[in-house]
Short mmCIF file of the C-alpha atoms (twelve columns), coordinates in Angstrom:
data_MODEL
# 
_entry.id   MODEL 
# 
loop_
_atom_site.group_PDB 
_atom_site.id 
_atom_site.type_symbol 
_atom_site.label_atom_id 
_atom_site.label_alt_id 
_atom_site.label_comp_id 
_atom_site.label_asym_id 
_atom_site.label_seq_id 
_atom_site.Cartn_x 
_atom_site.Cartn_y 
_atom_site.Cartn_z 
_atom_site.pdbx_PDB_model_num 
ATOM 1   C CA . MET A 1   0.000   0.000   0.000  1 
ATOM 2   C CA . ALA A 2   1.500   3.283   -1.002 1 
ATOM 3   C CA . GLN A 3   1.451   6.250   1.314  1 
ATOM 4   C CA . SER A 4   -0.784  9.051   0.088  1 
ATOM 5   C CA . SER A 5   0.780   12.248  -1.162 1 
ATOM 6   C CA . GLN A 6   -1.708  14.354  0.791  1 
ATOM 7   C CA . SER A 7   -0.763  15.338  4.329  1 
ATOM 8   C CA . VAL A 8   -3.257  14.924  7.160  1 
ATOM 9   C CA . ASP A 9   -3.683  16.555  10.539 1 
ATOM 10  C CA . LEU A 10  -3.721  13.796  13.167 1 
ATOM 11  C CA . THR A 11  -4.624  16.298  15.890 1 
ATOM 12  C CA . ARG A 12  -8.145  16.515  14.438 1 
ATOM 13  C CA . ILE A 13  -8.830  13.217  16.184 1 
ATOM 14  C CA . ASP A 14  -10.206 13.986  19.612 1 
ATOM 15  C CA . GLY A 15  -7.739  13.084  22.368 1 
ATOM 16  C CA . ILE A 16  -4.668  13.258  20.146 1 
ATOM 17  C CA . ASP A 17  -2.553  16.327  20.692 1 
ATOM 18  C CA . VAL A 18  0.621   17.418  18.896 1 
ATOM 19  C CA . THR A 19  2.889   15.458  21.237 1 
ATOM 20  C CA . THR A 20  0.932   12.223  20.771 1 
ATOM 21  C CA . ALA A 21  0.907   12.637  17.000 1 
ATOM 22  C CA . LEU A 22  4.671   13.263  16.956 1 
ATOM 23  C CA . VAL A 23  5.362   10.205  19.107 1 
ATOM 24  C CA . VAL A 24  3.220   7.942   16.892 1 
ATOM 25  C CA . VAL A 25  4.751   9.228   13.657 1 
ATOM 26  C CA . SER A 26  8.300   9.097   15.035 1 
ATOM 27  C CA . GLU A 27  7.860   5.497   16.199 1 
ATOM 28  C CA . ALA A 28  5.876   4.117   13.251 1 
ATOM 29  C CA . GLY A 29  6.783   6.562   10.490 1 
ATOM 30  C CA . ASN A 30  4.301   8.192   8.183  1 
ATOM 31  C CA . ASP A 31  4.617   5.474   5.524  1 
ATOM 32  C CA . MET A 32  2.144   2.786   6.547  1 
ATOM 33  C CA . GLY A 33  3.104   0.618   3.554  1 
ATOM 34  C CA . ARG A 34  5.031   -1.782  5.764  1 
ATOM 35  C CA . PHE A 35  1.800   -2.736  7.547  1 
ATOM 36  C CA . ALA A 36  -0.575  -4.884  5.512  1 
ATOM 37  C CA . SER A 37  -3.669  -3.546  7.285  1 
ATOM 38  C CA . ASP A 38  -4.862  -1.535  10.245 1 
ATOM 39  C CA . LYS A 39  -4.993  -4.767  12.235 1 
ATOM 40  C CA . HIS A 40  -1.302  -5.384  11.584 1 
ATOM 41  C CA . PHE A 41  -0.521  -1.833  12.697 1 
ATOM 42  C CA . ALA A 42  -2.521  -2.236  15.925 1 
ATOM 43  C CA . SER A 43  -0.831  -5.581  16.561 1 
ATOM 44  C CA . TRP A 44  2.618   -4.024  16.048 1 
ATOM 45  C CA . LEU A 45  1.658   -1.418  18.644 1 
ATOM 46  C CA . GLY A 46  0.658   -4.195  21.065 1 
ATOM 47  C CA . LEU A 47  -2.958  -3.043  21.298 1 
ATOM 48  C CA . CYS A 48  -4.575  -6.284  20.070 1 
ATOM 49  C CA . THR A 49  -5.785  -9.046  22.304 1 
ATOM 50  C CA . GLY A 50  -3.672  -12.167 22.223 1 
ATOM 51  C CA . THR A 51  -6.383  -14.792 22.314 1 
ATOM 52  C CA . LYS A 52  -5.088  -18.090 23.657 1 
ATOM 53  C CA . ILE A 53  -7.531  -20.906 22.867 1 
ATOM 54  C CA . THR A 54  -7.122  -24.556 23.712 1 
ATOM 55  C CA . GLY A 55  -9.739  -27.206 23.173 1 
ATOM 56  C CA . GLY A 56  -12.213 -24.586 21.966 1 
ATOM 57  C CA . LYS A 57  -12.029 -22.736 25.288 1 
ATOM 58  C CA . VAL A 58  -10.635 -19.206 25.541 1 
ATOM 59  C CA . MET A 59  -7.899  -19.337 28.178 1 
ATOM 60  C CA . SER A 60  -6.648  -15.761 27.939 1 
ATOM 61  C CA . GLY A 61  -7.264  -12.583 25.983 1 
ATOM 62  C CA . LYS A 62  -4.566  -10.360 27.443 1 
ATOM 63  C CA . THR A 63  -2.621  -7.971  25.262 1 
ATOM 64  C CA . ARG A 64  1.056   -8.720  24.984 1 
ATOM 65  C CA . ARG A 65  3.521   -6.577  26.875 1 
ATOM 66  C CA . CYS A 66  5.608   -4.263  24.770 1 
ATOM 67  C CA . ALA A 67  7.678   -1.174  25.407 1 
ATOM 68  C CA . ASN A 68  6.256   0.755   22.474 1 
ATOM 69  C CA . ARG A 69  6.169   4.496   23.129 1 
ATOM 70  C CA . ALA A 70  3.503   5.009   20.472 1 
ATOM 71  C CA . ALA A 71  1.188   2.560   22.232 1 
ATOM 72  C CA . GLN A 72  1.776   4.310   25.551 1 
ATOM 73  C CA . ALA A 73  0.981   7.673   23.946 1 
ATOM 74  C CA . LEU A 74  -2.225  6.284   22.419 1 
ATOM 75  C CA . ARG A 75  -3.276  4.842   25.784 1 
ATOM 76  C CA . LEU A 76  -2.809  8.265   27.387 1 
ATOM 77  C CA . ALA A 77  -4.794  9.860   24.553 1 
ATOM 78  C CA . ALA A 78  -7.556  7.293   25.053 1 
ATOM 79  C CA . ALA A 79  -7.745  8.034   28.783 1 
ATOM 80  C CA . VAL A 80  -8.306  11.725  27.966 1 
ATOM 81  C CA . LEU A 81  -11.476 10.784  26.049 1 
ATOM 82  C CA . ARG A 82  -13.360 10.301  29.331 1 
ATOM 83  C CA . ALA A 83  -14.361 13.975  29.483 1 
ATOM 84  C CA . SER A 84  -14.788 14.430  25.727 1 
ATOM 85  C CA . LYS A 85  -18.159 15.256  24.171 1 
ATOM 86  C CA . SER A 86  -17.197 13.578  20.901 1 
ATOM 87  C CA . ALA A 87  -18.213 10.256  19.399 1 
ATOM 88  C CA . LEU A 88  -14.915 8.776   20.605 1 
ATOM 89  C CA . GLY A 89  -15.653 10.013  24.131 1 
ATOM 90  C CA . ALA A 90  -19.085 8.354   24.051 1 
ATOM 91  C CA . TYR A 91  -17.453 5.163   22.736 1 
ATOM 92  C CA . TYR A 92  -14.922 5.177   25.592 1 
ATOM 93  C CA . ARG A 93  -17.597 5.800   28.239 1 
ATOM 94  C CA . ARG A 94  -19.724 2.963   26.865 1 
ATOM 95  C CA . LEU A 95  -16.706 0.650   27.056 1 
ATOM 96  C CA . CYS A 96  -16.071 1.738   30.669 1 
ATOM 97  C CA . ALA A 97  -19.642 0.782   31.539 1 
ATOM 98  C CA . ARG A 98  -19.068 -2.738  30.185 1 
ATOM 99  C CA . MET A 99  -15.523 -3.483  31.357 1 
ATOM 100 C CA . ASP A 100 -12.824 -2.262  33.696 1 
ATOM 101 C CA . ARG A 101 -10.986 0.958   32.933 1 
ATOM 102 C CA . ALA A 102 -7.692  -0.582  31.781 1 
ATOM 103 C CA . LYS A 103 -9.392  -2.722  29.146 1 
ATOM 104 C CA . ALA A 104 -11.489 0.220   27.993 1 
ATOM 105 C CA . VAL A 105 -8.369  2.369   27.615 1 
ATOM 106 C CA . THR A 106 -6.673  -0.324  25.527 1 
ATOM 107 C CA . ALA A 107 -9.770  -0.776  23.339 1 
ATOM 108 C CA . ALA A 108 -10.082 2.979   22.778 1 
ATOM 109 C CA . ALA A 109 -6.351  3.204   22.002 1 
ATOM 110 C CA . HIS A 110 -6.845  0.393   19.473 1 
ATOM 111 C CA . LYS A 111 -9.596  2.442   17.807 1 
ATOM 112 C CA . LEU A 112 -7.341  5.515   17.742 1 
ATOM 113 C CA . ALA A 113 -4.602  3.439   16.097 1 
ATOM 114 C CA . ARG A 114 -7.000  2.272   13.381 1 
ATOM 115 C CA . LEU A 115 -8.104  5.866   12.770 1 
ATOM 116 C CA . ILE A 116 -4.487  7.019   12.470 1 
ATOM 117 C CA . TYR A 117 -3.720  4.186   10.047 1 
ATOM 118 C CA . ALA A 118 -6.720  5.086   7.901  1 
ATOM 119 C CA . MET A 119 -5.806  8.764   7.861  1 
ATOM 120 C CA . LEU A 120 -2.181  8.113   6.902  1 
ATOM 121 C CA . THR A 121 -2.980  5.556   4.185  1 
ATOM 122 C CA . LYS A 122 -6.015  7.192   2.578  1 
ATOM 123 C CA . GLY A 123 -5.059  10.810  3.181  1 
ATOM 124 C CA . GLU A 124 -8.566  11.684  4.391  1 
ATOM 125 C CA . GLU A 125 -9.290  14.115  7.207  1 
ATOM 126 C CA . TYR A 126 -11.105 12.905  10.308 1 
ATOM 127 C CA . THR A 127 -14.444 14.537  11.051 1 
ATOM 128 C CA . ASP A 128 -16.085 13.898  14.383 1 
ATOM 129 C CA . ARG A 129 -19.846 13.532  14.189 1 
ATOM 130 C CA . GLY A 130 -20.398 14.101  17.885 1 
ATOM 131 C CA . GLN A 131 -21.712 12.252  20.884 1 
ATOM 132 C CA . GLU A 132 -25.373 12.454  19.777 1 
ATOM 133 C CA . TYR A 133 -24.572 10.714  16.489 1 
ATOM 134 C CA . PHE A 134 -22.819 7.864   18.323 1 
ATOM 135 C CA . GLU A 135 -25.678 7.478   20.817 1 
ATOM 136 C CA . GLU A 136 -28.285 7.442   18.031 1 
ATOM 137 C CA . ARG A 137 -26.325 4.816   16.071 1 
ATOM 138 C CA . TYR A 138 -26.029 2.712   19.219 1 
ATOM 139 C CA . ARG A 139 -29.788 3.043   19.843 1 
ATOM 140 C CA . GLN A 140 -30.553 1.945   16.262 1 
ATOM 141 C CA . ARG A 141 -28.232 -1.068  16.627 1 
ATOM 142 C CA . VAL A 142 -29.927 -2.116  19.866 1 
ATOM 143 C CA . LEU A 143 -33.402 -1.795  18.320 1 
ATOM 144 C CA . HIS A 144 -32.350 -3.778  15.261 1 
ATOM 145 C CA . ASN A 145 -30.866 -6.565  17.394 1 
ATOM 146 C CA . LEU A 146 -33.983 -6.682  19.587 1 
ATOM 147 C CA . ALA A 147 -36.186 -6.943  16.504 1 
ATOM 148 C CA . GLN A 148 -34.032 -9.788  15.154 1 
ATOM 149 C CA . ARG A 149 -34.206 -11.666 18.468 1 
ATOM 150 C CA . ALA A 150 -37.976 -11.187 18.639 1 
ATOM 151 C CA . LYS A 151 -38.340 -12.420 15.051 1 
ATOM 152 C CA . ALA A 152 -36.281 -15.519 15.873 1 
ATOM 153 C CA . MET A 153 -38.743 -16.268 18.694 1 
ATOM 154 C CA . GLY A 154 -41.751 -15.753 16.434 1 
ATOM 155 C CA . MET A 155 -42.658 -12.339 17.839 1 
ATOM 156 C CA . HIS A 156 -42.920 -8.836  16.417 1 
ATOM 157 C CA . LEU A 157 -41.822 -5.635  18.155 1 
ATOM 158 C CA . VAL A 158 -44.184 -2.694  17.977 1 
ATOM 159 C CA . PRO A 159 -42.771 0.733   18.920 1 
ATOM 160 C CA . ALA A 160 -44.634 2.677   21.597 1 
ATOM 161 C CA . ASP A 161 -46.368 5.906   20.565 1 
ATOM 162 C CA . ASN A 162 -44.758 7.937   23.344 1 
ATOM 163 C CA . PRO A 163 -41.225 6.657   24.099 1 
ATOM 164 C CA . ALA A 164 -40.029 7.451   27.611 1 
# 
């Protein structure tokens, strides 16, 4: 994959400041051609779960330890998202509601790494759609999944006239 000729501003991503962007680019470089995909980039950073399965049973899903300064910078950037009113902030808070803080920070850092990879390979600017957009998308996903589960049980969901 060739690196795009257009430059991008990584600080447009909420939580990433100039220092974080410099650390990530200095560690990984701005040519993402050496990584086959965003998953390979996140794995190189040490932000992917290392699923250990034996006999069909998941034994461990811990991320591997690595002394990567870019990963540390992305984890710090992810922790800053707690107070953010952006879609990434809503994503991080939803993760914190489901799991402990350390796992949520790693998952949010993984998402930041994928965004950085996409920006550097495609040359597109990041535009945040806001917390309301994320919450509405989440609500639509939940409603769709509920309707699918009801259909599987031979039922049909009918929306209420006045939702609470």
